[in-house]
C-alpha positions as CSV (number, residue, x, y, z in Angstrom):
1,A,11.8,-16.5,-3.7
2,L,10.2,-16.3,-0.2
3,R,10.8,-20.0,0.3
4,D,14.5,-19.5,-0.5
5,L,14.8,-16.5,1.8
6,M,13.2,-18.5,4.7
7,K,15.4,-21.4,4.0
8,R,18.5,-19.2,4.1
9,F,17.3,-17.5,7.3
10,V,16.7,-20.8,9.1
11,Q,20.1,-22.1,8.0
12,D,21.9,-18.9,9.2
13,M,20.1,-19.1,12.5
14,I,20.9,-22.7,13.1
15,R,24.6,-21.8,12.6
16,G,24.1,-18.8,14.9
17,K,24.7,-15.1,14.8
18,Q,26.7,-12.8,17.1
19,Y,24.7,-10.1,18.8
20,A,25.2,-7.7,21.7
21,V,22.7,-8.2,24.5
22,V,21.8,-5.3,26.7
23,V,21.8,-6.2,30.4
24,E,20.2,-4.5,33.4
25,N,22.9,-2.0,34.0
26,S,22.6,-0.8,30.3
27,C,25.9,-2.4,29.4
28,T,26.1,-4.8,26.5
29,E,27.5,-8.4,26.5
30,P,28.4,-10.3,23.4
31,C,26.3,-13.4,22.8
32,K,25.5,-15.9,20.1
33,L,21.9,-16.5,19.2
34,S,21.0,-19.6,17.3
35,L,18.0,-21.8,16.5
36,S,18.2,-25.5,17.6
37,P,18.4,-28.0,14.7
38,N,14.9,-29.3,15.6
39,L,13.6,-25.7,15.3
40,Q,12.0,-25.8,18.8
41,Y,14.4,-23.5,20.8
42,L,16.3,-20.3,20.6
43,Q,19.6,-20.8,22.1
44,L,21.3,-17.8,23.7
45,E,24.9,-18.3,24.6
46,V,26.4,-15.7,27.0
47,A,29.7,-15.9,28.8
48,G,30.0,-19.6,28.0
49,V,26.5,-20.5,29.3
50,T,23.8,-21.6,26.9
51,H,20.2,-20.7,27.7
52,D,17.5,-22.7,25.8
53,I,14.4,-20.6,25.2
54,P,11.4,-22.7,23.9
55,L,9.9,-20.9,21.0
56,R,6.4,-21.8,22.4
57,N,7.3,-19.5,25.3
58,V,7.9,-16.5,23.0
59,K,4.9,-14.2,23.3
60,D,6.1,-11.3,21.1
61,I,9.1,-9.6,19.7
62,C,8.9,-5.8,20.0
63,P,11.2,-3.7,17.8
64,G,12.8,-0.5,19.0
65,K,11.2,1.7,21.6
66,L,7.8,0.0,21.2
67,L,7.9,-1.7,24.6
68,E,9.4,1.2,26.5
69,N,6.7,1.8,29.1
70,G,8.4,1.4,32.4
71,S,8.4,-2.4,32.4
72,T,11.8,-2.6,30.8
73,P,14.8,-2.4,33.2
74,I,16.7,-0.1,30.8
75,I,16.1,2.7,28.3
76,L,15.6,1.3,24.8
77,D,16.6,2.8,21.5
78,D,15.6,2.2,17.9
79,L,18.2,-0.6,17.4
80,C,16.9,-2.7,20.3
81,N,14.6,-5.7,19.9
82,T,12.9,-7.1,23.0
83,L,11.9,-10.7,23.3
84,V,8.7,-11.0,25.4
85,L,8.2,-14.4,27.0
86,R,5.0,-15.9,28.3
87,N,4.6,-15.9,32.1
88,N,4.1,-19.7,32.6
């Protein structure tokens, strides 16, 4: 059961999903988030530009207001998720 759920999740993410990304001025921009076929990168496509985010650079994913501590450029709500990257 878990294996099938993971397989379906990975397949869905390779196809990509539409999300709204919150930008610095607290507005949202539509984007497509997908997983590269080799499972090495998150690919965030915004305004026709694709940004490759190596999964090895993802430090944490914080749900909701968990990260709201002054280091975020906007006010977060319970529907937000924040991707925290390593500072390489």
